C-alpha positions in Angstrom: -24.4 77.1 -73.7 -26.1 75.8 -70.6 -27.1 78.2 -68.0 -25.0 77.8 -64.8 -26.8 76.5 -61.7 -27.3 78.7 -58.7 -24.9 77.8 -55.8 -28.0 77.3 -53.6 -29.3 74.6 -55.9 -28.9 71.0 -54.6 -26.1 69.0 -56.2 -27.9 65.6 -56.1 -31.4 64.2 -55.5 -33.1 63.8 -52.1 -32.8 60.0 -52.3 -29.0 60.2 -52.4 -29.0 62.7 -49.6 -31.1 60.4 -47.4 -28.6 57.6 -47.9 -25.7 59.9 -46.9 -27.5 61.3 -43.9 -28.2 57.8 -42.8 -24.4 57.1 -42.7 -23.9 60.1 -40.5 -26.9 59.2 -38.3 -25.8 55.6 -37.8 -22.4 56.7 -36.7 -23.3 59.6 -34.4 -27.1 59.6 -34.0 -28.0 63.3 -33.3 -24.8 64.2 -31.5 -23.1 67.4 -32.5 -20.0 66.7 -34.6 -17.6 68.8 -36.6 -18.0 69.0 -40.3 -14.8 67.1 -41.0 -16.2 64.1 -39.1 -19.4 64.3 -41.0 -17.4 64.3 -44.2 -15.6 61.2 -43.1 -18.9 59.4 -42.3 -20.0 59.9 -45.9 -16.8 58.6 -47.4 -14.4 61.6 -47.8 -11.0 61.7 -46.0 -11.3 65.4 -45.1 -13.1 68.6 -45.9 -12.9 69.5 -49.6 -15.0 71.1 -52.3 -16.7 67.7 -53.0 -17.4 66.9 -49.4 -18.6 70.5 -48.8 -21.2 70.0 -51.6 -22.5 66.9 -49.9 -22.9 68.6 -46.5 -24.4 71.8 -48.0 -26.9 69.7 -50.1 -27.9 67.8 -46.9 -28.4 71.2 -45.2 -30.5 72.4 -48.2 -32.8 69.4 -47.7 -32.9 70.2 -44.0 -31.4 66.8 -43.1 -28.3 68.2 -41.6 -28.2 71.2 -39.3 -25.2 73.5 -39.2 -24.8 74.7 -35.7 -22.9 77.8 -36.8 -20.3 77.9 -34.0 -17.0 76.1 -34.3 -18.2 74.6 -37.6 -20.3 71.9 -36.0 -23.3 70.0 -37.4 -25.8 67.3 -36.4 -28.6 65.4 -38.2 -31.8 67.4 -38.0 -35.1 66.2 -36.6 -36.3 66.0 -40.2 -33.5 63.6 -41.0 -34.0 61.7 -37.8 -37.7 61.1 -38.5 -37.0 60.0 -42.1 -38.5 56.5 -42.8 -35.1 55.5 -44.2 -33.4 55.9 -40.8 -35.8 53.6 -39.0 
């Protein structure tokens, strides 16, 4: 039987995360947005387990920064300086 992955382990590769963060960046640049809006920018209708995995994985790669208050996020400076976003 396969060993279960740690919850902190990313759910998909960095390349896919860069594509998803570029969708958020194109829509809102580095403005602070709520997590539901970020989920909508990457193709989900609302917050769910699947959309949460996308946002958490983007945070894991330090492409999305969780602001902590009122469930807000914005693309990090690392995501902003990614060559894919230029």
